[in-house]
C-alpha positions in Angstrom: 39.4 -18.3 -25.5 38.0 -20.6 -23.0 36.4 -17.4 -21.3 34.9 -15.6 -24.5 33.2 -19.0 -25.0 31.6 -19.4 -21.7 30.7 -15.6 -22.2 28.6 -16.8 -25.5 27.1 -19.5 -24.2 25.6 -17.3 -20.7 24.1 -14.7 -23.3 22.7 -17.4 -25.6 21.0 -18.6 -22.5 19.8 -15.5 -21.3 18.5 -14.4 -24.6 16.7 -17.7 -24.6 15.3 -17.0 -21.3 13.9 -13.1 -22.2 12.5 -14.4 -25.4 10.4 -17.6 -23.8 9.3 -14.6 -21.2 8.1 -12.5 -23.6 6.0 -15.2 -25.4 4.7 -16.4 -22.3 3.6 -12.6 -21.3 1.3 -12.7 -24.3 0.3 -15.7 -24.1 -0.5 -16.5 -20.2 -1.0 -13.1 -17.9 -3.1 -14.0 -15.1 -3.0 -11.0 -12.9 -5.8 -9.8 -10.9 -5.4 -6.7 -8.6 -8.8 -5.2 -7.5 -7.0 -2.1 -6.4 -6.3 -1.6 -10.1 -9.7 -0.5 -10.6 -9.2 2.6 -9.2 -7.1 5.5 -10.4 -5.2 5.2 -13.5 -4.6 1.8 -12.2 -1.6 -0.3 -10.5 1.5 2.3 -10.3 4.5 0.3 -11.8 8.0 0.6 -10.0 9.5 3.6 -11.5 13.2 2.2 -11.2 14.9 -0.7 -13.2 15.6 -4.0 -11.9 19.2 -2.9 -10.6 17.8 0.5 -8.3 14.6 -1.7 -7.3 17.3 -4.5 -5.4 18.0 -1.5 -3.5 14.6 -0.3 -2.0 14.0 1.7 -5.5 16.2 4.2 -4.7 16.7 6.5 -7.7 17.1 10.2 -7.3 20.1 10.4 -6.3 22.3 7.4 -7.7 24.5 8.8 -10.6 26.2 5.5 -11.1 28.5 3.1 -9.6 31.8 4.4 -7.6 33.3 1.0 -7.6 36.6 0.2 -8.8 37.2 2.1 -12.1 37.0 -0.8 -14.7 33.9 -2.7 -13.3 31.6 0.5 -12.8 28.2 -0.3 -14.1 26.8 2.6 -15.5 22.7 1.9 -15.8 20.2 4.8 -17.6 18.1 6.2 -14.4 14.4 6.0 -15.4 13.8 8.3 -12.8 16.4 11.2 -12.9 17.2 12.0 -16.3 20.2 14.0 -14.7 22.2 10.6 -14.4 21.8 9.9 -17.9 25.4 12.2 -18.6 27.1 9.9 -16.6 26.8 7.1 -19.7 30.2 6.5 -20.5 29.5 3.8 -23.5 26.8 2.7 -25.3 24.4 0.9 -23.1 21.1 -1.2 -23.5 18.6 -2.2 -20.9 15.9 -4.5 -20.5 14.1 -6.0 -17.8 11.1 -8.3 -17.1 9.6 -9.1 -13.7 7.0 -12.2 -13.0 4.4 -10.8 -10.2 3.2 -13.7 -7.5 0.1 -12.1 -6.0 -1.8 -13.5 -3.2 -5.5 -11.7 -2.0 -7.0 -12.4 1.1 -10.0 -11.0 2.9 -9.9 -9.6 6.5 -13.7 -10.4 7.1 -13.3 -14.0 6.1 -11.0 -17.0 4.9 -11.1 -16.5 1.2 -8.4 -16.1 -0.3 -6.7 -15.6 -4.2 -3.2 -16.3 -6.2 -2.5 -14.6 -9.1 0.7 -15.1 -11.6 2.1 -12.4 -14.4 4.8 -12.0 -16.3 5.5 -8.0 -17.8 8.3 -6.7 -19.8 9.0 -4.0 -17.0 11.3 -1.5 -19.6 13.3 -1.1 -22.6 16.0 1.7 -23.1 18.9 2.6 -25.1 20.7 5.0 -24.3 24.5 6.6 -25.5 27.0 9.6 -24.3 27.4 12.4 -27.1 29.9 14.4 -25.2 32.1 17.0 -27.2 35.5 16.1 -27.1 35.9 19.8 -25.9 33.9 19.2 -23.4 35.6 15.8 -21.9 38.6 18.0 -21.4 37.0 20.0 -19.2 35.1 17.3 -17.3 31.6 18.0 -18.6 29.6 15.2 -20.3 26.4 14.8 -22.3 24.2 11.6 -22.6 20.8 11.1 -24.4 18.7 7.7 -23.6 15.4 6.7 -25.4 12.7 3.9 -24.9 9.3 2.6 -23.8 7.9 1.4 -20.5 4.7 0.7 -18.5 3.5 3.3 -15.9 0.2 1.7 -14.7 -1.5 -1.4 -15.1 -5.0 -2.1 -15.3 -6.2 -5.7 -14.4 -9.0 -7.4 -12.4 -11.6 -9.9 -12.5 -13.9 -9.6 -9.5 -17.4 -11.4 -8.7 -19.8 -10.2 -5.6 -22.6 -12.5 -4.4 -25.1 -11.6 -2.0 -29.1 -12.0 -1.3 -31.5 -9.9 -1.8 -34.0 -9.9 1.0 -37.3 -11.2 -0.1 -36.0 -11.0 -3.7 -33.5 -13.3 -5.0 -29.5 -13.5 -5.0 -27.4 -10.6 -6.8 -24.4 -11.2 -8.6 -22.3 -8.9 -10.3 -19.5 -9.0 -11.9 -16.3 -6.3 -12.2 -13.6 -6.5 -14.7 -11.2 -4.2 -16.3 -8.0 -4.1 -18.5 -5.2 -1.1 -20.0 -2.9 1.1 -18.5 -0.6 3.4 -19.0 2.8 3.4 -21.2 4.9 5.9 -22.1 7.2 6.2 -25.3 10.4 8.5 -23.8 13.5 10.1 -24.7 15.9 11.9 -22.3 19.3 13.9 -22.2 21.2 15.0 -19.0 24.0 17.1 -19.0 27.1 17.6 -16.3 29.1 20.4 -15.9 31.8 20.0 -13.6 29.7 18.6 -10.6 26.2 19.9 -11.1 24.0 17.7 -13.7 20.5 18.8 -15.4 18.3 16.4 -17.4 15.2 16.8 -18.9 12.9 13.5 -20.4 9.8 14.1 -22.3 7.9 12.1 -24.7 4.2 10.4 -24.7 2.0 9.1 -22.7 -0.9 6.7 -23.8 -3.1 4.0 -23.2 -6.4 2.7 -22.4 -8.8 1.8 -19.8 -12.1 -0.5 -20.2 -14.2 -1.4 -17.4 -17.6 -3.3 -17.2 -19.6 -4.4 -14.7 -22.4 -7.0 -15.1 -25.5 -7.3 -12.5 -28.2 -10.6 -12.8 -30.3 -11.7 -10.6 -30.2 -15.4 -9.8 -33.0 -17.6 -10.4 -33.5 -21.2 -11.6 -37.3 -20.4 -13.2 -37.5 -17.2 -14.1 -34.5 -15.3 -16.9 -34.7 -12.3 -15.5 -32.5 -9.7 -18.1 -28.5 -8.9 -17.0 -27.7 -5.4 -16.9 -24.2 -4.4 -18.2 -22.2 -0.9 -17.9 -19.4 -1.0 -20.1 -16.6 2.0 -20.6 -13.9 2.2 -22.9 -11.2 5.1 -23.0 -8.4 6.0 -25.1 -6.4 8.4 -24.2 -2.6 10.2 -25.1 -0.5 13.3 -24.3 2.7 14.6 -24.3 4.7 14.3 -20.7 7.8 16.0 -19.2 10.3 15.3 -16.2 12.9 17.5 -14.5 16.4 16.4 -12.9 19.4 17.4 -11.1 22.0 15.7 -9.2 25.0 17.6 -7.3 28.5 15.6 -6.8 30.4 16.2 -4.2 34.1 14.7 -3.8 34.9 13.4 -0.5 38.1 12.0 0.9 37.1 8.7 0.6 33.7 8.4 -1.7 31.3 10.3 -3.6 28.1 12.1 -2.4 25.9 12.6 -5.0 22.2 14.7 -3.7 19.0 14.8 -6.3 15.9 16.0 -6.8 13.5 15.2 -9.7 10.3 16.2 -10.7 6.9 14.3 -12.8 5.2 17.6 -14.1 1.1 17.2 -14.3 -0.2 15.7 -17.5 -3.3 16.3 -19.1 -4.2 13.2 -21.3 -6.7 13.9 -24.3 -8.9 11.0 -23.8 -12.1 9.8 -26.3 -14.8 7.5 -24.2 -17.5 5.1 -25.2 -20.3 4.2 -22.5 -23.0 1.5 -22.7 -25.6 1.0 -20.7 -27.9 -2.0 -22.0 -29.5 -5.2 -20.7 -29.0 -8.4 -21.9 -29.8 -12.5 -21.9 -27.1 -15.3 -22.3 -27.9 -17.8 -24.6 -27.6 -20.9 -23.3 -26.4 -22.9 -26.4 -23.1 -20.9 -26.5 -23.1 -18.5 -24.1 -23.6 -15.4 -25.8 -24.8 -12.3 -25.0 -28.1 -11.5 -26.7 -29.0 -8.0 -26.5 -32.6 -6.9 -24.9 -32.6 -3.2 -24.7 -29.9 -0.3 -25.1 -30.5 1.9 -22.4 -28.2 4.7 -23.2 -25.0 4.9 -25.7 -22.2 7.4 -26.1 -19.7 7.2 -28.7 -16.1 9.2 -29.1 -16.9 11.4 -26.1 -14.0 13.9 -25.5 -12.8 14.7 -22.1 -9.2 15.4 -19.8 -7.7 12.7 -17.7 -5.4 14.3 -15.4 -2.2 12.4 -13.9 -1.2 14.5 -11.0 2.9 15.9 -10.3 5.1 14.1 -8.4 8.3 14.9 -6.7 11.5 13.0 -5.5 14.6 14.0 -3.2 17.4 11.7 -2.4 21.3 11.0 -1.7 24.0 8.5 -2.4 27.1 8.1 -0.9 29.6 5.8 -2.6 33.3 4.8 -2.5 35.0 1.8 -4.0 32.9 -1.3 -2.1 29.9 0.3 -0.6 26.8 2.3 -2.0 23.9 3.5 0.1 21.4 5.8 -0.2 17.8 6.8 0.5 15.0 8.4 -0.9 11.8 10.6 -0.1 9.0 10.3 -2.8 5.6 12.2 -3.0 2.5 12.1 -5.3 -0.3 14.8 -5.5 -3.3 12.1 -6.1 -5.6 14.1 -4.7 -5.5 16.4 -8.0 -6.4 13.5 -10.1 -9.2 14.0 -12.0 -10.9 11.7 -14.8 -13.3 13.9 -17.4 -13.8 16.3 -14.1 -14.7 13.4 -11.4 -12.6 12.6 -8.7 -11.6 9.2 -7.5 -10.8 7.2 -4.3 -7.5 8.2 -4.1 -5.5 10.1 -2.3 -1.5 12.1 -2.0 1.1 9.5 -1.1 4.5 9.7 0.3 7.0 6.7 0.4 10.2 6.2 1.9 13.3 4.3 0.4 16.4 3.2 2.0 19.1 1.0 0.3 22.7 -0.5 0.0 25.0 -2.2 -2.3 28.4 -4.1 -1.7 31.2 -5.4 -4.2 33.5 -6.7 -2.3 36.6 -7.2 -5.1 40.1 -5.6 -4.6 41.9 -4.3 -7.6 44.1 -7.4 -6.7 41.2 -10.2 -6.8 42.2 -12.8 -9.2 39.3 -13.2 -12.1 38.9 -16.6 -10.7 36.9 -15.4 -7.9 33.8 -14.8 -9.7 31.6 -14.1 -6.2 33.9 -11.5 -5.6 32.7 -9.9 -8.8 29.4 -9.8 -7.9 27.4 -6.8 -6.8 25.2 -7.5 -3.4 22.2 -5.1 -3.0 19.5 -4.9 -0.7 16.9 -2.6 0.9 13.2 -1.5 1.8 10.7 1.3 1.4 7.7 2.0 3.0 4.5 4.2 2.5 0.5 5.0 2.1 -1.0 3.7 -0.7 -2.4 6.2 -3.2 -6.0 4.0 -3.5 -8.4 5.8 -0.6 -10.4 2.7 0.8 -9.5 2.9 4.0 -8.1 5.3 6.4 -4.8 4.4 6.3 -3.8 1.6 3.9 0.5 0.9 4.4 2.6 -0.3 0.9 6.2 -1.7 2.2 8.1 -4.1 0.9 12.1 -5.8 1.7 14.1 -6.1 -1.7 17.1 -7.8 -2.6 19.5 -8.8 -5.4 22.5 -9.1 -7.0 24.1 -8.0 -10.2 26.5 -11.2 -11.8 29.0 -10.4 -14.3 28.6 -12.4 -17.8 31.5 -10.8 -19.3 35.2 -12.1 -19.1 37.4 -9.6 -16.7 39.5 -9.7 -19.8 37.1 -8.3 -22.3 36.2 -5.4 -19.7 40.0 -4.3 -19.5 40.7 -4.6 -22.9 37.4 -3.1 -24.5 35.5 -1.8 -21.9 32.7 -3.8 -22.8 30.5 -5.7 -20.2 27.4 -7.9 -19.7 25.3 -7.5 -16.5 22.8 -9.5 -15.2 21.0 -8.0 -12.6 18.6 -9.9 -10.9 16.1 -8.9 -7.7 13.4 -9.9 -5.4 10.4 -7.8 -3.6 8.6 -9.2 -0.9 5.4 -6.9 0.2 1.8 -6.5 0.8 -0.4 -3.7 1.1 -3.1 -3.2 3.6 -2.9 -4.9 7.1 -5.4 -7.0 9.0 -6.9 -3.7 10.7 -7.9 -2.4 7.2 -11.6 -3.6 6.1 -10.3 -4.6 2.4 -8.7 -7.2 1.0 -4.7 -7.4 2.1 -2.7 -7.8 -1.1 0.6 -9.5 -0.6 3.2 -9.7 -3.1 6.2 -11.2 -4.4 8.3 -10.0 -7.7 11.0 -11.9 -9.1 12.9 -9.4 -11.3 15.7 -9.5 -13.6 17.3 -7.1 -16.6 20.4 -7.5 -18.9 22.2 -4.3 -19.3 24.7 -4.6 -22.2 27.6 -1.7 -22.2 29.6 -1.5 -25.8 32.2 0.8 -27.9 29.6 0.9 -30.5 29.6 4.5 -32.8 33.0 5.0 -30.8 36.0 5.2 -33.0 38.7 2.1 -31.9 42.4 3.3 -31.2 45.0 1.1 -31.6 48.8 1.6 -30.4 
């Protein structure tokens, strides 16, 4: 009884924390990433919190191979083949606090921003027929919602025009891409196949305001604004092959995100305006050009990933190589300052518990994780701008071991930290250091499954 009450108290605390973060997300977003101006924005990590703590390895990750009753299958957000391994109904939600430090390589100027985001919301469950189970086959499905990219920046550039006046330019943007997804994975003996599809949607809002700064002459200011809404279907494919070894399991995986063609509609405005000195509102002077519901296509490139994991009762290690063809990205037929990028990911997890470990030794049942990734940023402002980070985290069980044993239900808090940077002192552009503090709740239960009594 004491264990059950303690678990309930922990769950209430977690849910209150998540609710507070959701409200904070909509109340005080302060992110400012100038690189999100290019392409379709900053690419959001494709992995859940568990995998992100191990450098982001996902392609060969099929689930933990730790002690059977403490297995922690998750909904793999990158390789849908792993969904076949879901043994029971699973709910997974993640959130992060993103802290960024922007530093100029040409001046001592710096800027710090903090933003809180919901990372994903996923729900999955097995649908394996009884005759499939008898043959050691499996089938699972999942669905959910997650962001793919984010656009959020506000930049001011001041400079002096020789013989004229000072010029002030303000760049501002918002938006991003989100996905509603449904996925299924089928496992036949040692081979798993998966497909994920759904709808990508979002918007991209850009504005550039230019003003000549003069104390005595009220120059008109100019504005260039663009607002684009887009959407379209996507298809991702995945596969995994499981090899049983003497003291563990090796899983080799591959996945691909096929190229997407998003149907878009854009509004453009080029105008001059004055600022009302009494309330600061913009007063239109002259509309130079205006376009409404201009149809076009935004092409998101294909990406590919290959990787593996090796797992036994206590250790899981793995690596991925990701490649994206950003050189094929275009918006309304126009190329942008982006290029192909490759990222290498390496990670590991350690689970100390033995079959004989007593339940009171809580920290033995925590799963400890670490990893790193290194690659080149897809935004092409310099010849080569690295993007890299160290990652670490842990999985904390919130359910009493007795309940896990008797009912097969568990709740886990997965927490992680990423410490990284985009760019170096050798690059001409701004360096962006970041700290991402993430946590997610994974709940596994026997919902929709018939209870058996002896």
